[in-house]
MIGUBA-972547 format. One record per atom (N, C-alpha, C): residue number from 1; residue in three letters; x, y, z. Coordinates in nm, 2 decimals. Layout:
# residues N
PT   i  aa   east  north     up
PT NUM ALA      X      Y      Z
...
# end
This chain:
# residues 185
PT   i  aa   east  north     up
PT   1 MET  -3.61   2.45  -2.99
PT   1 MET  -3.63   2.49  -2.87
PT   1 MET  -3.51   2.43  -2.76
PT   2 PRO  -3.35   2.51  -2.72
PT   2 PRO  -3.25   2.46  -2.65
PT   2 PRO  -3.28   2.37  -2.56
PT   3 ALA  -3.18   2.24  -2.43
PT   3 ALA  -3.25   2.19  -2.40
PT   3 ALA  -3.25   2.26  -2.25
PT   4 PRO  -3.31   2.27  -2.14
PT   4 PRO  -3.27   2.30  -2.03
PT   4 PRO  -3.18   2.29  -1.96
PT   5 GLN  -3.05   2.44  -1.92
PT   5 GLN  -2.92   2.33  -1.81
PT   5 GLN  -2.96   2.33  -1.70
PT   6 ARG  -2.84   2.26  -1.63
PT   6 ARG  -2.84   2.21  -1.55
PT   6 ARG  -2.89   2.35  -1.44
PT   7 GLN  -2.96   2.39  -1.34
PT   7 GLN  -2.96   2.49  -1.23
PT   7 GLN  -2.76   2.47  -1.11
PT   8 GLU  -2.67   2.52  -1.12
PT   8 GLU  -2.63   2.51  -1.07
PT   8 GLU  -2.67   2.51  -0.91
PT   9 PRO  -2.62   2.42  -0.80
PT   9 PRO  -2.68   2.47  -0.64
PT   9 PRO  -2.60   2.59  -0.62
PT  10 ALA  -2.69   2.64  -0.52
PT  10 ALA  -2.64   2.75  -0.44
PT  10 ALA  -2.60   2.73  -0.29
PT  11 ILE  -2.47   2.78  -0.27
PT  11 ILE  -2.43   2.80  -0.11
PT  11 ILE  -2.45   2.80  -0.02
PT  12 ARG  -2.50   2.80   0.04
PT  12 ARG  -2.52   2.94   0.21
PT  12 ARG  -2.52   2.84   0.30
PT  13 ALA  -2.47   2.94   0.37
PT  13 ALA  -2.51   2.89   0.49
PT  13 ALA  -2.62   2.82   0.56
PT  14 LEU  -2.60   2.75   0.64
PT  14 LEU  -2.75   2.66   0.71
PT  14 LEU  -2.74   2.74   0.92
PT  15 THR  -2.86   2.83   0.83
PT  15 THR  -2.94   2.93   0.97
PT  15 THR  -3.04   2.81   1.05
PT  16 ALA  -3.04   2.89   1.10
PT  16 ALA  -3.14   2.81   1.25
PT  16 ALA  -3.30   2.80   1.17
PT  17 ASP  -3.35   2.86   1.07
PT  17 ASP  -3.48   2.84   1.03
PT  17 ASP  -3.48   2.78   0.92
PT  18 ASP  -3.34   2.73   0.86
PT  18 ASP  -3.34   2.59   0.77
PT  18 ASP  -3.37   2.48   0.90
PT  19 LEU  -3.30   2.47   0.98
PT  19 LEU  -3.29   2.25   1.06
PT  19 LEU  -3.41   2.18   1.04
PT  20 SER  -3.53   2.27   1.07
PT  20 SER  -3.62   2.15   0.98
PT  20 SER  -3.61   2.09   0.88
PT  21 GLY  -3.64   2.16   0.77
PT  21 GLY  -3.61   2.10   0.59
PT  21 GLY  -3.46   2.02   0.65
PT  22 PHE  -3.33   2.08   0.68
PT  22 PHE  -3.21   2.00   0.71
PT  22 PHE  -3.25   1.86   0.76
PT  23 PHE  -3.25   1.91   0.84
PT  23 PHE  -3.29   1.71   0.91
PT  23 PHE  -3.38   1.65   0.85
PT  24 THR  -3.48   1.67   0.80
PT  24 THR  -3.59   1.62   0.67
PT  24 THR  -3.49   1.55   0.59
PT  25 TYR  -3.41   1.71   0.47
PT  25 TYR  -3.32   1.59   0.43
PT  25 TYR  -3.23   1.48   0.45
PT  26 LEU  -3.16   1.55   0.57
PT  26 LEU  -3.06   1.47   0.60
PT  26 LEU  -3.14   1.26   0.62
PT  27 ASN  -3.23   1.31   0.71
PT  27 ASN  -3.26   1.15   0.73
PT  27 ASN  -3.33   1.04   0.54
PT  28 ASP  -3.37   1.16   0.49
PT  28 ASP  -3.37   1.10   0.34
PT  28 ASP  -3.27   1.05   0.29
PT  29 HIS  -3.14   1.11   0.30
PT  29 HIS  -2.99   1.14   0.23
PT  29 HIS  -2.97   0.93   0.28
PT  30 LEU  -3.04   0.95   0.44
PT  30 LEU  -2.97   0.82   0.49
PT  30 LEU  -3.02   0.74   0.49
PT  31 LYS  -3.19   0.68   0.48
PT  31 LYS  -3.23   0.68   0.36
PT  31 LYS  -3.11   0.54   0.20
PT  32 ASP  -3.01   0.57   0.15
PT  32 ASP  -2.92   0.53   0.09
PT  32 ASP  -2.83   0.49   0.13
PT  33 ASN  -2.82   0.50   0.33
PT  33 ASN  -2.67   0.43   0.32
PT  33 ASN  -2.70   0.30   0.38
PT  34 GLY  -2.55   0.24   0.30
PT  34 GLY  -2.57   0.09   0.27
PT  34 GLY  -2.70   0.00   0.21
PT  35 LEU  -2.77   0.11   0.08
PT  35 LEU  -2.87   0.07  -0.01
PT  35 LEU  -2.78   0.00  -0.08
PT  36 ASP  -2.93  -0.13  -0.15
PT  36 ASP  -2.88  -0.20  -0.20
PT  36 ASP  -2.71  -0.27  -0.31
PT  37 GLY  -2.63  -0.27  -0.18
PT  37 GLY  -2.48  -0.33  -0.17
PT  37 GLY  -2.42  -0.20  -0.16
PT  38 ALA  -2.50  -0.07  -0.21
PT  38 ALA  -2.37  -0.01  -0.18
PT  38 ALA  -2.29   0.06  -0.02
PT  39 PRO  -2.13   0.10  -0.05
PT  39 PRO  -2.11   0.18   0.11
PT  39 PRO  -2.21   0.21   0.19
PT  40 LEU  -2.18   0.19   0.28
PT  40 LEU  -2.21   0.27   0.45
PT  40 LEU  -2.14   0.41   0.45
PT  41 PHE  -2.21   0.55   0.42
PT  41 PHE  -2.14   0.62   0.43
PT  41 PHE  -2.16   0.72   0.56
PT  42 GLN  -2.22   0.60   0.63
PT  42 GLN  -2.25   0.71   0.78
PT  42 GLN  -2.26   0.62   0.91
PT  43 PRO  -2.18   0.61   1.02
PT  43 PRO  -2.19   0.44   1.08
PT  43 PRO  -2.25   0.48   1.17
PT  44 LEU  -2.39   0.46   1.12
PT  44 LEU  -2.47   0.42   1.14
PT  44 LEU  -2.54   0.34   1.08
PT  45 PRO  -2.69   0.17   1.13
PT  45 PRO  -2.68   0.05   1.11
PT  45 PRO  -2.82   0.14   0.97
PT  46 ARG  -2.83   0.06   0.86
PT  46 ARG  -2.91   0.09   0.80
PT  46 ARG  -3.07   0.18   0.79
PT  47 ARG  -3.17   0.20   0.70
PT  47 ARG  -3.18   0.26   0.81
PT  47 ARG  -3.28   0.30   0.87
PT  48 GLN  -3.15   0.33   0.96
PT  48 GLN  -3.19   0.46   1.08
PT  48 GLN  -3.15   0.57   1.03
PT  49 GLU  -3.29   0.70   1.13
PT  49 GLU  -3.27   0.75   1.08
PT  49 GLU  -3.16   0.84   1.20
PT  50 PHE  -3.17   0.96   1.14
PT  50 PHE  -3.06   1.04   1.24
PT  50 PHE  -3.09   1.06   1.36
PT  51 PRO  -3.02   1.07   1.44
PT  51 PRO  -3.01   1.04   1.61
PT  51 PRO  -3.08   1.15   1.69
PT  52 ALA  -3.19   1.18   1.77
PT  52 ALA  -3.27   1.20   1.79
PT  52 ALA  -3.15   1.34   1.87
PT  53 ASP  -3.05   1.25   1.98
PT  53 ASP  -2.99   1.37   2.06
PT  53 ASP  -2.86   1.35   1.97
PT  54 LYS  -2.81   1.39   1.87
PT  54 LYS  -2.73   1.42   1.77
PT  54 LYS  -2.81   1.58   1.71
PT  55 ALA  -2.91   1.56   1.60
PT  55 ALA  -3.01   1.66   1.64
PT  55 ALA  -3.00   1.76   1.69
PT  56 ALA  -3.01   1.76   1.84
PT  56 ALA  -2.97   1.87   1.83
PT  56 ALA  -2.88   1.94   1.92
PT  57 ALA  -2.72   1.84   1.91
PT  57 ALA  -2.59   1.83   1.94
PT  57 ALA  -2.56   1.99   1.86
PT  58 PHE  -2.60   1.89   1.73
PT  58 PHE  -2.57   1.94   1.64
PT  58 PHE  -2.64   2.12   1.62
PT  59 SER  -2.78   2.11   1.64
PT  59 SER  -2.84   2.25   1.63
PT  59 SER  -2.76   2.34   1.75
PT  60 LYS  -2.76   2.28   1.83
PT  60 LYS  -2.67   2.33   1.98
PT  60 LYS  -2.54   2.46   1.87
PT  61 ALA  -2.44   2.39   1.82
PT  61 ALA  -2.32   2.38   1.81
PT  61 ALA  -2.32   2.47   1.75
PT  62 LEU  -2.46   2.51   1.65
PT  62 LEU  -2.40   2.63   1.54
PT  62 LEU  -2.41   2.76   1.65
PT  63 GLU  -2.47   2.75   1.76
PT  63 GLU  -2.45   2.93   1.82
PT  63 GLU  -2.32   2.91   1.90
PT  64 VAL  -2.26   2.86   1.88
PT  64 VAL  -2.15   2.86   1.94
PT  64 VAL  -1.99   2.99   1.88
PT  65 PRO  -2.02   3.03   1.96
PT  65 PRO  -1.90   3.15   1.96
PT  65 PRO  -1.78   3.03   1.81
PT  66 LEU  -1.74   3.07   1.72
PT  66 LEU  -1.66   3.02   1.70
PT  66 LEU  -1.48   2.98   1.76
PT  67 HIS  -1.49   3.09   1.88
PT  67 HIS  -1.34   3.07   1.97
PT  67 HIS  -1.33   2.96   2.08
PT  68 LYS  -1.43   2.92   2.13
PT  68 LYS  -1.56   2.86   2.21
PT  68 LYS  -1.56   2.70   2.18
PT  69 PRO  -1.54   2.60   2.24
PT  69 PRO  -1.53   2.43   2.26
PT  69 PRO  -1.69   2.37   2.23
PT  70 GLY  -1.67   2.34   2.06
PT  70 GLY  -1.86   2.28   2.09
PT  70 GLY  -1.86   2.38   1.98
PT  71 TRP  -1.81   2.46   1.86
PT  71 TRP  -1.87   2.51   1.72
PT  71 TRP  -1.84   2.44   1.67
PT  72 ARG  -1.95   2.49   1.59
PT  72 ARG  -2.02   2.41   1.45
PT  72 ARG  -1.99   2.48   1.37
PT  73 ARG  -2.01   2.47   1.23
PT  73 ARG  -2.08   2.59   1.12
PT  73 ARG  -2.09   2.47   1.01
PT  74 ALA  -2.25   2.54   0.91
PT  74 ALA  -2.24   2.42   0.86
PT  74 ALA  -2.26   2.48   0.66
PT  75 TRP  -2.35   2.50   0.57
PT  75 TRP  -2.36   2.50   0.51
PT  75 TRP  -2.45   2.36   0.41
PT  76 ILE  -2.51   2.44   0.32
PT  76 ILE  -2.63   2.33   0.23
PT  76 ILE  -2.60   2.41   0.16
PT  77 ALA  -2.59   2.28  -0.01
PT  77 ALA  -2.62   2.33  -0.14
PT  77 ALA  -2.76   2.27  -0.16
PT  78 THR  -2.89   2.40  -0.23
PT  78 THR  -3.04   2.40  -0.25
PT  78 THR  -3.02   2.39  -0.38
PT  79 GLY  -3.09   2.40  -0.41
PT  79 GLY  -3.15   2.36  -0.61
PT  79 GLY  -3.32   2.34  -0.60
PT  80 HIS  -3.39   2.36  -0.70
PT  80 HIS  -3.50   2.34  -0.73
PT  80 HIS  -3.57   2.19  -0.64
PT  81 ASP  -3.51   2.17  -0.62
PT  81 ASP  -3.56   1.99  -0.56
PT  81 ASP  -3.53   2.03  -0.45
PT  82 GLY  -3.50   2.12  -0.35
PT  82 GLY  -3.41   2.13  -0.24
PT  82 GLY  -3.32   2.13  -0.17
PT  83 ILE  -3.28   2.04  -0.05
PT  83 ILE  -3.13   2.06   0.00
PT  83 ILE  -3.04   1.92  -0.14
PT  84 LEU  -2.95   1.97  -0.15
PT  84 LEU  -2.95   1.86  -0.24
PT  84 LEU  -2.77   1.78  -0.19
PT  85 GLY  -2.69   1.86  -0.09
PT  85 GLY  -2.54   1.84  -0.06
PT  85 GLY  -2.57   1.93   0.04
PT  86 HIS  -2.54   1.90   0.22
PT  86 HIS  -2.45   2.00   0.26
PT  86 HIS  -2.30   1.97   0.34
PT  87 ILE  -2.27   2.06   0.41
PT  87 ILE  -2.09   2.05   0.43
PT  87 ILE  -2.10   2.09   0.59
PT  88 ASP  -2.02   2.05   0.72
PT  88 ASP  -2.00   2.11   0.83
PT  88 ASP  -1.86   2.09   0.82
PT  89 LEU  -1.79   2.22   0.97
PT  89 LEU  -1.70   2.17   1.02
PT  89 LEU  -1.77   2.23   1.14
PT  90 ARG  -1.67   2.18   1.25
PT  90 ARG  -1.71   2.12   1.36
PT  90 ARG  -1.53   2.19   1.46
PT  91 ALA  -1.54   2.20   1.52
PT  91 ALA  -1.42   2.22   1.70
PT  91 ALA  -1.41   2.03   1.70
PT  92 ARG  -1.31   1.98   1.73
PT  92 ARG  -1.28   1.88   1.80
PT  92 ARG  -1.31   1.84   1.97
PT  93 GLY  -1.27   1.82   2.00
PT  93 GLY  -1.36   1.75   2.11
PT  93 GLY  -1.24   1.73   2.21
PT  94 GLU  -1.09   1.72   2.17
PT  94 GLU  -0.97   1.67   2.25
PT  94 GLU  -0.98   1.80   2.27
PT  95 GLY  -0.84   1.86   2.40
PT  95 GLY  -0.84   1.96   2.48
PT  95 GLY  -0.68   2.03   2.37
PT  96 GLY  -0.69   2.16   2.34
PT  96 GLY  -0.53   2.10   2.25
PT  96 GLY  -0.53   2.16   2.10
PT  97 THR  -0.64   2.15   2.05
PT  97 THR  -0.73   2.13   1.91
PT  97 THR  -0.78   2.20   1.91
PT  98 ALA  -0.79   2.32   1.92
PT  98 ALA  -0.86   2.46   1.89
PT  98 ALA  -0.80   2.50   1.71
PT  99 HIS  -0.66   2.51   1.69
PT  99 HIS  -0.63   2.45   1.51
PT  99 HIS  -0.65   2.38   1.44
PT 100 ARG  -0.71   2.27   1.48
PT 100 ARG  -0.83   2.16   1.38
PT 100 ARG  -0.97   2.21   1.39
PT 101 ALA  -1.05   2.10   1.30
PT 101 ALA  -1.17   2.16   1.32
PT 101 ALA  -1.16   1.97   1.18
PT 102 LEU  -1.25   1.90   1.25
PT 102 LEU  -1.31   1.80   1.20
PT 102 LEU  -1.47   1.84   1.07
PT 103 LEU  -1.39   1.74   0.94
PT 103 LEU  -1.55   1.77   0.88
PT 103 LEU  -1.66   1.70   0.92
PT 104 GLY  -1.76   1.71   0.83
PT 104 GLY  -1.84   1.68   0.82
PT 104 GLY  -1.93   1.69   0.67
PT 105 MET  -1.96   1.61   0.53
PT 105 MET  -2.02   1.54   0.39
PT 105 MET  -2.20   1.51   0.43
PT 106 GLY  -2.23   1.51   0.36
PT 106 GLY  -2.31   1.40   0.23
PT 106 GLY  -2.35   1.51   0.12
PT 107 VAL  -2.40   1.43   0.00
PT 107 VAL  -2.44   1.50  -0.14
PT 107 VAL  -2.61   1.34  -0.14
PT 108 HIS  -2.65   1.47  -0.20
PT 108 HIS  -2.82   1.33  -0.20
PT 108 HIS  -2.78   1.29  -0.35
PT 109 ARG  -2.87   1.21  -0.31
PT 109 ARG  -2.84   1.11  -0.46
PT 109 ARG  -2.94   1.14  -0.54
PT 110 LEU  -2.93   1.26  -0.60
PT 110 LEU  -2.99   1.35  -0.70
PT 110 LEU  -2.87   1.43  -0.77
PT 111 ALA  -2.84   1.44  -0.63
PT 111 ALA  -2.70   1.56  -0.74
PT 111 ALA  -2.53   1.52  -0.76
PT 112 ARG  -2.52   1.33  -0.69
PT 112 ARG  -2.44   1.22  -0.73
PT 112 ARG  -2.34   1.27  -0.81
PT 113 ARG  -2.23   1.29  -0.82
PT 113 ARG  -2.08   1.22  -0.93
PT 113 ARG  -2.12   1.33  -1.05
PT 114 GLN  -2.17   1.47  -1.00
PT 114 GLN  -2.20   1.59  -1.06
PT 114 GLN  -2.10   1.77  -0.94
PT 115 GLY  -2.04   1.71  -0.92
PT 115 GLY  -1.96   1.74  -0.85
PT 115 GLY  -1.94   1.85  -0.75
PT 116 LEU  -2.06   1.85  -0.72
PT 116 LEU  -2.10   1.87  -0.60
PT 116 LEU  -1.99   1.89  -0.48
PT 117 GLY  -1.96   1.76  -0.46
PT 117 GLY  -1.90   1.70  -0.33
PT 117 GLY  -1.78   1.78  -0.31
PT 118 ARG  -1.69   1.79  -0.45
PT 118 ARG  -1.60   1.86  -0.39
PT 118 ARG  -1.60   2.03  -0.46
PT 119 VAL  -1.72   2.08  -0.49
PT 119 VAL  -1.78   2.26  -0.44
PT 119 VAL  -1.79   2.24  -0.28
PT 120 LEU  -1.86   2.18  -0.24
PT 120 LEU  -1.96   2.17  -0.09
PT 120 LEU  -1.69   2.16  -0.02
PT 121 VAL  -1.70   2.07  -0.09
PT 121 VAL  -1.53   2.07  -0.04
PT 121 VAL  -1.51   2.23   0.01
PT 122 ALA  -1.47   2.30  -0.12
PT 122 ALA  -1.41   2.38  -0.19
PT 122 ALA  -1.50   2.53  -0.11
PT 123 SER  -1.60   2.59  -0.05
PT 123 SER  -1.64   2.65   0.01
PT 123 SER  -1.54   2.60   0.11
PT 124 ALA  -1.62   2.52   0.21
PT 124 ALA  -1.53   2.53   0.31
PT 124 ALA  -1.41   2.58   0.39
PT 125 LEU  -1.36   2.45   0.24
PT 125 LEU  -1.20   2.50   0.31
PT 125 LEU  -1.17   2.68   0.28
PT 126 ALA  -1.28   2.75   0.17
PT 126 ALA  -1.22   2.86   0.24
PT 126 ALA  -1.25   2.98   0.27
PT 127 TRP  -1.42   2.93   0.39
PT 127 TRP  -1.44   2.96   0.48
PT 127 TRP  -1.34   2.91   0.64
PT 128 ALA  -1.29   2.87   0.58
PT 128 ALA  -1.12   2.84   0.68
PT 128 ALA  -1.05   2.91   0.67
PT 129 ARG  -1.04   2.87   0.62
PT 129 ARG  -0.92   2.98   0.56
PT 129 ARG  -0.91   3.11   0.59
PT 130 SER  -1.03   3.13   0.53
PT 130 SER  -1.02   3.41   0.54
PT 130 SER  -1.07   3.36   0.73
PT 131 ALA  -1.12   3.27   0.75
PT 131 ALA  -1.29   3.36   0.84
PT 131 ALA  -1.18   3.35   0.99
PT 132 THR  -1.09   3.20   1.00
PT 132 THR  -1.02   3.16   1.11
PT 132 THR  -0.94   3.13   1.12
PT 133 ALA  -0.86   3.06   1.25
PT 133 ALA  -0.71   3.11   1.23
PT 133 ALA  -0.65   2.93   1.23
PT 134 LEU  -0.75   2.83   1.13
PT 134 LEU  -0.78   2.73   1.15
PT 134 LEU  -0.63   2.66   1.07
PT 135 GLU  -0.55   2.57   1.12
PT 135 GLU  -0.44   2.57   1.07
PT 135 GLU  -0.48   2.40   1.00
PT 136 TRP  -0.52   2.28   0.98
PT 136 TRP  -0.57   2.19   1.01
PT 136 TRP  -0.72   2.16   0.98
PT 137 ILE  -0.74   2.08   0.84
PT 137 ILE  -0.89   2.02   0.85
PT 137 ILE  -0.90   1.83   0.86
PT 138 ASP  -0.96   1.76   0.98
PT 138 ASP  -0.93   1.64   0.95
PT 138 ASP  -1.06   1.55   0.92
PT 139 LEU  -1.10   1.42   0.87
PT 139 LEU  -1.19   1.45   0.90
PT 139 LEU  -1.21   1.25   0.87
PT 140 GLU  -1.27   1.21   0.89
PT 140 GLU  -1.27   1.05   0.90
PT 140 GLU  -1.37   0.98   0.83
PT 141 VAL  -1.40   0.91   0.79
PT 141 VAL  -1.46   0.81   0.64
PT 141 VAL  -1.44   0.67   0.70
PT 142 LEU  -1.56   0.69   0.68
PT 142 LEU  -1.56   0.50   0.65
PT 142 LEU  -1.57   0.43   0.58
PT 143 SER  -1.38   0.32   0.58
PT 143 SER  -1.28   0.27   0.51
PT 143 SER  -1.34   0.20   0.36
PT 144 VAL  -1.44   0.14   0.39
PT 144 VAL  -1.53   0.12   0.28
PT 144 VAL  -1.65   0.19   0.16
PT 145 ASN  -1.58   0.28   0.26
PT 145 ASN  -1.67   0.44   0.08
PT 145 ASN  -1.54   0.48   0.01
PT 146 GLU  -1.46   0.36  -0.07
PT 146 GLU  -1.50   0.43  -0.16
PT 146 GLU  -1.49   0.56  -0.21
PT 147 PRO  -1.53   0.60  -0.28
PT 147 PRO  -1.60   0.69  -0.41
PT 147 PRO  -1.62   0.83  -0.27
PT 148 ALA  -1.63   0.80  -0.15
PT 148 ALA  -1.61   0.97  -0.04
PT 148 ALA  -1.45   0.96  -0.02
PT 149 ARG  -1.37   0.87  -0.04
PT 149 ARG  -1.21   0.90   0.05
PT 149 ARG  -1.15   0.90  -0.12
PT 150 ALA  -1.19   0.83  -0.21
PT 150 ALA  -1.14   0.96  -0.33
PT 150 ALA  -1.16   1.09  -0.37
PT 151 LEU  -1.25   1.09  -0.35
PT 151 LEU  -1.31   1.22  -0.37
PT 151 LEU  -1.24   1.33  -0.27
PT 152 TYR  -1.20   1.28  -0.11
PT 152 TYR  -1.06   1.37  -0.07
PT 152 TYR  -0.99   1.37  -0.08
PT 153 ARG  -0.92   1.22  -0.12
PT 153 ARG  -0.83   1.25  -0.25
PT 153 ARG  -0.82   1.36  -0.30
PT 154 GLN  -0.86   1.40  -0.42
PT 154 GLN  -0.84   1.51  -0.50
PT 154 GLN  -0.88   1.61  -0.41
PT 155 CYS  -0.91   1.59  -0.31
PT 155 CYS  -0.94   1.75  -0.30
PT 155 CYS  -0.82   1.79  -0.19
PT 156 GLY  -0.71   1.67  -0.20
PT 156 GLY  -0.57   1.72  -0.17
PT 156 GLY  -0.60   1.67  -0.06
PT 157 PHE  -0.68   1.60   0.07
PT 157 PHE  -0.69   1.54   0.19
PT 157 PHE  -0.60   1.42   0.17
PT 158 ARG  -0.52   1.35   0.30
PT 158 ARG  -0.46   1.26   0.28
PT 158 ARG  -0.45   1.19   0.43
PT 159 GLN  -0.45   1.02   0.38
PT 159 GLN  -0.49   0.92   0.44
PT 159 GLN  -0.39   0.90   0.58
PT 160 THR  -0.47   0.97   0.71
PT 160 THR  -0.35   1.02   0.83
PT 160 THR  -0.30   0.84   0.92
PT 161 GLY  -0.44   0.76   0.88
PT 161 GLY  -0.41   0.64   1.00
PT 161 GLY  -0.47   0.57   0.93
PT 162 GLU  -0.53   0.43   0.99
PT 162 GLU  -0.65   0.40   0.95
PT 162 GLU  -0.73   0.26   1.07
PT 163 ILE  -0.85   0.26   1.18
PT 163 ILE  -0.89   0.23   1.33
PT 163 ILE  -0.95   0.10   1.24
PT 164 GLU  -0.92  -0.04   1.24
PT 164 GLU  -0.92  -0.14   1.24
PT 164 GLU  -1.04  -0.16   1.29
PT 165 ASP  -1.19  -0.28   1.32
PT 165 ASP  -1.29  -0.27   1.29
PT 165 ASP  -1.30  -0.21   1.43
PT 166 MET  -1.33  -0.04   1.39
PT 166 MET  -1.37   0.05   1.42
PT 166 MET  -1.56   0.03   1.53
PT 167 PHE  -1.59   0.03   1.42
PT 167 PHE  -1.74   0.00   1.44
PT 167 PHE  -1.82  -0.16   1.41
PT 168 ARG  -1.93  -0.22   1.39
PT 168 ARG  -1.97  -0.35   1.39
PT 168 ARG  -2.16  -0.32   1.42
PT 169 ILE  -2.17  -0.31   1.25
PT 169 ILE  -2.31  -0.19   1.21
PT 169 ILE  -2.39  -0.33   1.16
PT 170 ASP  -2.48  -0.38   1.17
PT 170 ASP  -2.55  -0.44   1.12
PT 170 ASP  -2.46  -0.62   1.03
PT 171 GLY  -2.38  -0.69   1.14
PT 171 GLY  -2.29  -0.75   1.12
PT 171 GLY  -2.14  -0.69   1.06
PT 172 GLU  -2.12  -0.65   0.98
PT 172 GLU  -2.03  -0.61   0.94
PT 172 GLU  -1.90  -0.54   1.05
PT 173 ARG  -1.78  -0.60   1.05
PT 173 ARG  -1.68  -0.51   1.10
PT 173 ARG  -1.59  -0.44   0.98
PT 174 LEU  -1.61  -0.25   1.06
PT 174 LEU  -1.67  -0.19   0.94
PT 174 LEU  -1.51  -0.07   0.99
PT 175 ALA  -1.38  -0.08   0.94
PT 175 ALA  -1.29   0.03   0.96
PT 175 ALA  -1.32   0.17   0.95
PT 176 TYR  -1.24   0.28   0.98
PT 176 TYR  -1.24   0.43   0.98
PT 176 TYR  -1.08   0.43   0.97
PT 177 THR  -1.11   0.52   0.81
PT 177 THR  -0.97   0.61   0.80
PT 177 THR  -0.97   0.74   0.81
PT 178 LEU  -0.84   0.80   0.83
PT 178 LEU  -0.87   0.98   0.88
PT 178 LEU  -0.75   1.00   0.78
PT 179 MET  -0.82   1.08   0.77
PT 179 MET  -0.77   1.19   0.70
PT 179 MET  -0.73   1.32   0.70
PT 180 SER  -0.65   1.39   0.63
PT 180 SER  -0.64   1.53   0.68
PT 180 SER  -0.57   1.63   0.56
PT 181 LEU  -0.57   1.76   0.60
PT 181 LEU  -0.59   1.91   0.50
PT 181 LEU  -0.47   1.94   0.62
PT 182 LYS  -0.36   2.02   0.54
PT 182 LYS  -0.32   2.08   0.60
PT 182 LYS  -0.38   2.25   0.56
PT 183 LEU  -0.45   2.37   0.61
PT 183 LEU  -0.48   2.52   0.56
PT 183 LEU  -0.33   2.57   0.43
PT 184 ALA  -0.37   2.64   0.30
PT 184 ALA  -0.23   2.69   0.30
PT 184 ALA  -0.36   2.83   0.30
PT 185 ARG  -0.25   2.92   0.29
PT 185 ARG  -0.28   3.04   0.31
PT 185 ARG  -0.20   3.19   0.20
# end
């Protein structure tokens, strides 16, 4: 009898009906933030849950039309084990930046190092190219998170800067790497 094949996660837009499960997934995901010597992947203290005010802002931004300041769109990758990863694009907060968006993402421990991150990035970029007038996608990643930086480089992002000593978390001084990708049409 052949071995069961690994199920490919399905990627779909995050909806209002998904939000409760999404924040449960996100808090579980954050349990790995800097765990057992791994680098921090969120600028939050170890073992901190996703802040309630940020969860409320995240939810509200999903309802904002794309042409309005403060919009956000998010996608989740789901499989037998529930949500396995997420990616979101959101409006930059600065004026005059409607042609750019910020990217955020995460992959659950059960799905890391299986190519899901690349698939999520490709999905968000495809949406941005086809559904928006965006020209640039930017991201900010903790400089100690070399696995994430390597993934973004593989996806075509280029480092545009680094802010030294941006965060002080759990006694560590952490830099922030800035990366961008110009969308090809």
